[in-house]
C-alpha positions as CSV (number, residue, x, y, z in Angstrom):
1,X,-13.0,7.8,15.1
2,X,-10.3,5.3,15.1
3,X,-6.9,6.8,14.8
4,X,-4.7,6.3,11.7
5,X,-1.8,3.9,11.7
6,X,1.9,4.6,10.6
7,X,2.7,5.1,7.1
8,X,4.1,1.9,5.2
9,X,7.8,2.1,4.3
10,X,8.6,2.5,0.7
11,X,10.3,-0.9,0.9
12,X,7.0,-2.6,1.9
13,X,5.0,-0.7,-0.7
14,X,7.3,-1.8,-3.4
15,X,7.0,-5.5,-2.2
16,X,3.3,-5.3,-2.5
17,X,3.5,-4.0,-6.1
18,X,6.0,-6.6,-6.9
19,X,3.9,-9.4,-5.5
20,X,1.0,-8.2,-7.5
21,X,2.9,-8.1,-10.7
22,X,4.0,-11.7,-10.0
23,X,0.1,-12.5,-10.2
24,X,-0.7,-12.8,-6.4
25,X,-4.1,-11.5,-5.3
26,X,-5.0,-8.9,-2.9
27,X,-6.0,-11.4,-0.2
28,X,-2.7,-13.4,-0.7
29,X,-0.6,-10.4,-0.6
30,X,-2.3,-9.3,2.8
31,X,-1.8,-12.8,4.3
32,X,1.7,-13.1,3.2
33,X,2.8,-9.6,4.4
34,X,0.3,-9.6,7.6
35,X,-1.6,-6.5,6.4
36,X,-5.2,-5.6,5.9
37,X,-6.6,-6.3,2.5
38,X,-7.8,-2.7,2.1
39,X,-4.2,-1.5,2.8
40,X,-3.0,-3.7,0.0
41,X,-5.8,-2.7,-2.4
42,X,-5.1,1.1,-1.8
43,X,-1.5,0.8,-2.3
44,X,-2.0,-1.1,-5.6
45,X,-4.6,1.3,-6.8
46,X,-2.3,4.4,-5.9
47,X,0.5,2.7,-8.0
48,X,-1.9,2.1,-10.8
49,X,-3.2,5.7,-10.9
50,X,0.0,7.6,-10.3
51,X,2.8,5.0,-11.4
52,X,4.5,5.6,-8.0
53,X,4.3,4.4,-4.4
54,X,5.2,7.7,-2.9
55,X,2.7,9.4,-0.6
56,X,1.4,12.8,-1.7
57,X,2.6,15.7,0.4
58,X,0.3,16.7,3.1
59,X,-1.5,20.0,3.6
60,X,-1.2,22.1,6.9
61,X,0.5,21.2,10.0
62,X,1.5,17.5,10.4
């Protein structure tokens, strides 16, 4: 299995949401910020579901 990358900074997540609110699509945001489309999609979906861009607390040992 591939290892997971680092978490996105809060600033970057807020920029993703702001660009989406401005009307840009997932692919345009991904190209602009040099991220994968799935990362952008998951970030926006989490924001729509919870109203926040913060990560949930982890279980167990980090």
